[in-house]
C-alpha positions as CSV (number, residue, x, y, z in Angstrom):
1,M,95.9,109.2,81.9
2,F,94.3,108.5,85.3
3,A,96.2,107.3,88.3
4,P,95.5,103.7,89.5
5,G,92.4,103.7,91.6
6,A,91.2,107.1,90.4
7,G,87.8,105.7,89.6
8,M,87.3,104.2,93.0
9,T,88.5,107.5,94.6
10,A,85.9,109.5,92.5
11,A,83.2,107.0,93.5
12,E,84.2,107.4,97.2
13,V,83.9,111.2,96.9
14,N,80.4,110.8,95.3
15,L,79.4,108.5,98.1
16,A,80.6,111.1,100.7
17,V,78.4,113.7,99.0
18,V,75.4,111.4,99.0
19,L,75.9,110.4,102.7
20,E,76.2,114.1,103.6
21,L,73.0,115.0,101.8
22,D,71.3,112.1,103.6
23,G,72.4,113.5,107.0
24,H,75.1,110.9,107.7
25,F,77.8,113.6,108.4
26,D,80.3,111.4,110.3
27,A,80.3,108.7,107.6
28,S,80.5,111.4,104.9
29,E,83.6,113.0,106.6
30,A,85.3,109.6,106.9
31,H,84.8,108.9,103.2
32,F,86.1,112.4,102.3
33,Q,89.2,111.9,104.5
34,A,89.9,108.5,103.0
35,A,89.6,109.8,99.4
36,L,91.7,112.9,100.2
37,G,94.4,110.7,101.8
38,R,94.6,108.4,98.7
39,M,94.6,111.3,96.3
40,K,97.4,113.1,98.1
41,A,99.4,109.9,98.4
42,A,99.0,109.3,94.7
43,G,99.9,112.9,93.8
44,M,96.5,113.4,92.3
45,P,94.9,116.9,92.2
46,H,92.6,117.2,95.2
47,R,91.5,120.8,95.7
48,H,88.1,120.2,94.2
49,V,87.5,117.5,96.9
50,Q,88.6,119.8,99.6
51,I,86.1,122.4,98.3
52,K,83.3,119.9,98.2
53,R,84.1,118.8,101.7
54,A,84.0,122.5,102.9
55,T,80.4,122.8,101.7
56,V,79.4,120.2,104.3
57,L,80.0,122.6,107.2
58,P,77.2,125.1,106.4
59,R,74.7,122.3,106.2
60,I,75.5,121.0,109.7
61,L,75.8,124.3,111.5
62,P,72.6,125.9,112.8
63,N,71.3,128.8,110.7
64,A,71.5,132.4,112.0
65,T,68.0,132.2,113.5
66,Q,68.8,129.1,115.4
67,L,72.1,130.6,116.6
68,A,70.4,133.7,117.8
69,A,67.9,131.5,119.8
70,L,70.8,129.7,121.4
71,R,72.5,132.9,122.6
């Protein structure tokens, strides 16, 4: 059985992923944080959301070639 609001939380995670893919990193992070907060408060499993959120970081950091050019 799902916790109340589980569907909306899942939708918010999906929205965060779409926003991140579209380059809206700040909005994506806000939605990830909101979803994680609700999931933790409801006692729902949330590791998978933390893993999805962690994949945002490599997309917004410069790649190795760009980092070398900045040094």
